[in-house]
C-alpha positions as CSV (number, residue, x, y, z in Angstrom):
1,M,23.8,-58.8,-87.4
2,H,27.4,-60.1,-87.3
3,F,30.0,-59.7,-90.0
4,G,29.7,-63.3,-91.3
5,E,25.9,-63.2,-91.4
6,K,26.1,-60.0,-93.5
7,I,28.6,-61.5,-95.9
8,R,26.4,-64.6,-96.3
9,Q,23.3,-62.6,-96.8
10,L,24.8,-60.4,-99.5
11,R,26.4,-63.4,-101.2
12,E,23.1,-65.2,-101.3
13,H,21.3,-62.0,-102.4
14,Y,23.5,-62.0,-105.5
15,G,23.0,-65.7,-106.0
16,L,26.7,-66.5,-105.5
17,T,28.2,-69.6,-104.1
18,Q,31.1,-69.4,-101.7
19,Q,33.4,-70.6,-104.5
20,Q,32.2,-67.8,-106.9
21,L,32.7,-65.1,-104.2
22,A,36.2,-66.6,-103.5
23,D,37.0,-66.5,-107.2
24,R,36.0,-62.8,-107.4
25,V,38.1,-61.9,-104.3
26,G,41.0,-64.2,-105.2
27,V,40.9,-66.5,-102.2
28,L,40.1,-70.1,-101.5
29,Q,36.5,-71.1,-100.8
30,R,37.4,-72.1,-97.3
31,S,38.3,-68.4,-96.7
32,V,34.7,-67.4,-97.5
33,S,33.5,-70.1,-95.2
34,A,35.7,-68.7,-92.4
35,W,34.4,-65.2,-93.0
36,E,30.8,-66.4,-92.8
37,N,31.7,-68.0,-89.5
38,N,32.9,-64.6,-88.2
39,Q,36.6,-64.9,-88.8
40,Y,37.6,-61.4,-90.0
41,P,39.8,-61.1,-93.1
42,P,42.5,-58.5,-93.5
43,L,41.3,-55.0,-94.4
44,D,42.4,-55.2,-98.0
45,Q,40.3,-58.3,-98.4
46,I,37.3,-56.7,-96.7
47,I,37.5,-54.0,-99.4
48,K,37.6,-56.6,-102.2
49,I,34.8,-58.6,-100.6
50,L,32.5,-55.5,-100.4
51,A,33.4,-54.4,-103.9
52,S,32.6,-57.9,-105.2
53,L,29.2,-57.7,-103.5
54,N,28.5,-54.1,-104.8
55,C,28.4,-52.8,-101.2
56,S,30.2,-49.7,-99.8
57,P,31.9,-49.9,-96.4
58,P,29.4,-47.4,-94.9
59,D,26.5,-49.3,-96.2
60,F,27.9,-52.6,-94.8
61,F,29.1,-51.4,-91.4
62,G,26.6,-48.6,-91.0
63,E,27.2,-45.0,-90.0
64,P,28.3,-44.4,-86.4
65,E,25.4,-43.1,-84.3
66,L,25.9,-39.8,-82.7
67,S,24.5,-38.7,-79.3
68,S,22.1,-35.8,-79.4
69,D,24.8,-33.5,-78.0
70,E,27.3,-34.7,-80.7
71,A,24.7,-34.2,-83.4
72,E,23.9,-30.7,-82.2
73,L,27.6,-29.8,-82.1
74,L,28.0,-31.1,-85.7
75,D,25.0,-29.2,-86.9
76,L,26.4,-26.0,-85.4
77,Y,29.9,-26.7,-86.8
78,K,28.4,-27.0,-90.3
79,T,27.0,-23.5,-90.1
80,L,30.4,-21.9,-89.4
81,S,32.6,-20.2,-92.0
82,E,36.0,-21.7,-92.7
83,R,37.7,-19.0,-90.6
84,Q,35.4,-19.8,-87.7
85,K,36.0,-23.5,-88.0
86,T,39.8,-22.9,-87.9
87,A,39.4,-20.8,-84.8
88,L,37.2,-23.3,-83.1
89,R,39.6,-26.2,-83.9
90,A,42.5,-24.2,-82.4
91,F,40.4,-23.4,-79.3
92,L,39.4,-27.0,-78.8
93,K,43.0,-28.2,-79.2
94,T,44.0,-25.7,-76.5
95,I,41.4,-26.8,-74.0
96,A,41.8,-30.5,-74.8
97,S,45.5,-30.4,-74.0
98,K,44.9,-29.0,-70.5
């Protein structure tokens, strides 16, 4: 689902008109119409929009999907001590720079 569709869906879920959402965010109604037609607002407005719709950025945009290899590495990383994590980061920075 596209950005504008999600905004419209959330707005309608809360029973808000475009004008009411615009008033909450502090913009003109035509801005809300533009967003719902997939014109992206500035980041600071995205945060206000989502707050006005009781939606967190991760809930709205979704969590990034990890490959199985990335998920395995993350799970292994989480089992390490802070000292081991520091050593691993230093090692990875060394091999990544070559």
